[in-house]
C-alpha positions as CSV (number, residue, x, y, z in Angstrom):
1,X,0.1,0.3,0.0
2,X,1.8,4.0,-1.0
3,X,1.0,6.5,0.7
4,X,-0.2,9.5,-1.3
5,X,-0.2,13.5,0.2
6,X,-4.1,14.9,0.8
7,X,-4.3,17.3,-1.9
8,X,-7.7,19.5,-0.7
9,X,-10.3,20.0,-3.2
10,X,-7.8,17.4,-4.8
11,X,-5.8,20.3,-6.6
12,X,-2.0,19.6,-7.2
13,X,-0.3,22.6,-5.7
14,X,2.7,24.1,-5.9
15,X,5.4,23.2,-3.9
16,X,6.1,27.0,-2.5
17,X,2.3,26.5,-1.1
18,X,3.1,23.8,0.8
19,X,4.6,25.1,3.7
20,X,2.0,27.8,4.0
21,X,-0.9,25.9,3.0
22,X,-0.5,22.9,5.2
23,X,2.1,24.8,7.6
24,X,5.0,22.2,7.7
25,X,7.0,22.0,10.2
26,X,10.2,21.8,7.5
27,X,9.8,25.6,7.4
28,X,13.0,26.7,7.8
29,X,11.2,29.4,10.3
30,X,10.0,27.0,12.3
31,X,11.2,25.8,15.6
32,X,11.2,22.6,16.4
33,X,11.4,20.7,19.5
34,X,11.7,17.9,21.5
35,X,11.2,16.8,25.4
36,X,11.8,13.6,27.2
37,X,12.5,12.9,30.7
38,X,15.2,12.3,31.6
39,X,16.1,11.3,35.8
40,X,13.5,13.0,36.9
41,X,14.2,15.9,35.1
42,X,12.5,17.4,31.9
43,X,14.4,18.2,28.8
44,X,13.2,20.6,25.8
45,X,15.2,20.8,23.2
46,X,15.0,23.3,20.3
47,X,16.9,23.4,17.0
48,X,18.3,26.7,16.7
49,X,21.1,27.3,14.8
50,X,22.7,30.5,14.0
51,X,21.4,32.4,16.2
52,X,23.2,33.9,19.7
53,X,21.6,33.0,22.5
54,X,22.9,35.8,25.0
55,X,21.3,38.7,21.6
56,X,18.7,36.5,20.1
57,X,16.4,34.1,22.2
58,X,14.6,34.5,25.3
59,X,13.2,31.5,27.7
60,X,10.9,31.7,30.7
61,X,8.6,30.5,32.7
62,X,4.9,31.7,33.1
63,X,2.3,30.2,35.3
64,X,3.8,26.6,34.3
65,X,4.3,27.5,30.8
66,X,7.6,27.7,29.1
67,X,8.1,30.5,26.3
68,X,10.6,30.0,24.1
69,X,10.6,33.2,21.7
70,X,13.7,34.6,19.6
71,X,14.4,36.3,16.2
72,X,16.7,35.6,13.3
73,X,19.1,37.3,10.7
74,X,21.2,35.7,8.3
75,X,22.7,36.8,4.9
76,X,24.5,35.0,2.6
77,X,26.3,36.3,-0.1
78,X,28.3,34.6,-3.0
79,X,30.6,35.9,-5.5
80,X,32.1,34.4,-8.5
81,X,33.8,34.8,-11.5
82,X,30.2,37.2,-13.5
83,X,28.4,35.7,-10.7
84,X,26.8,37.1,-7.1
85,X,23.9,35.6,-5.0
86,X,22.2,36.9,-1.6
87,X,19.6,34.6,0.1
88,X,18.7,35.8,3.4
89,X,16.2,35.0,5.7
90,X,15.3,37.2,9.2
91,X,12.5,37.0,11.8
92,X,10.8,35.9,14.8
93,X,10.2,32.6,16.4
94,X,8.2,31.4,19.6
95,X,6.6,28.9,20.9
96,X,5.7,27.5,23.9
97,X,5.1,24.6,25.7
98,X,2.2,23.2,28.7
99,X,5.6,22.1,31.7
100,X,3.3,18.5,33.0
101,X,1.9,18.7,36.8
102,X,4.3,18.3,39.8
103,X,8.3,20.5,37.9
104,X,9.7,22.9,39.5
105,X,9.7,26.4,37.4
106,X,12.4,27.9,39.4
107,X,15.4,25.9,39.0
108,X,14.9,25.8,35.3
109,X,18.4,25.9,33.7
110,X,19.1,26.5,30.0
111,X,22.4,25.9,27.2
112,X,23.0,26.2,23.4
113,X,25.6,24.3,22.2
114,X,26.1,23.2,18.6
115,X,23.0,25.2,17.2
116,X,20.6,23.3,20.8
117,X,19.0,24.8,23.1
118,X,18.5,22.9,26.1
119,X,16.6,23.3,28.6
120,X,16.2,21.7,31.8
121,X,13.7,21.3,34.0
122,X,13.7,19.5,37.7
123,X,10.6,17.2,38.7
124,X,9.1,18.3,42.5
125,X,6.9,17.3,45.1
126,X,5.5,21.3,45.3
127,X,3.3,23.0,42.3
128,X,4.3,26.4,42.4
129,X,2.7,29.6,40.2
130,X,5.5,32.1,39.1
131,X,7.3,33.6,36.7
132,X,10.8,33.4,35.6
133,X,13.4,34.2,33.2
134,X,15.6,32.0,32.1
135,X,19.3,32.7,32.0
136,X,21.2,31.3,28.6
137,X,24.4,29.4,29.1
138,X,27.4,28.5,26.5
139,X,28.8,26.1,26.4
């Protein structure tokens, strides 16, 4: 049995429209994340290549929601004999992730290495409703 992509109204859309119409998670501006539990800690990893975590990324926890936001400004120029090509992409991104009950939002830690932002949230016996800005360290 072969899998085929469902096309609304039976119309074959141009490829550049697929990302817009289907909100394709493969689009370069979309922040991909993974959440796992490792030894009593919730670990959230987000792909953020090409950003400066000190200037361009903010991580916070408010009322049980982990909020990751930032901006990307990237420019690529290629010059060769008789040829010039310039590409750029920029824009803001954000992602909100509901934290499970029992995590300790006051002990959140974030690190950035090789284009991956890692946020670690330990599980706690107490549930607190606070707002905390999380500093990002580079390793």
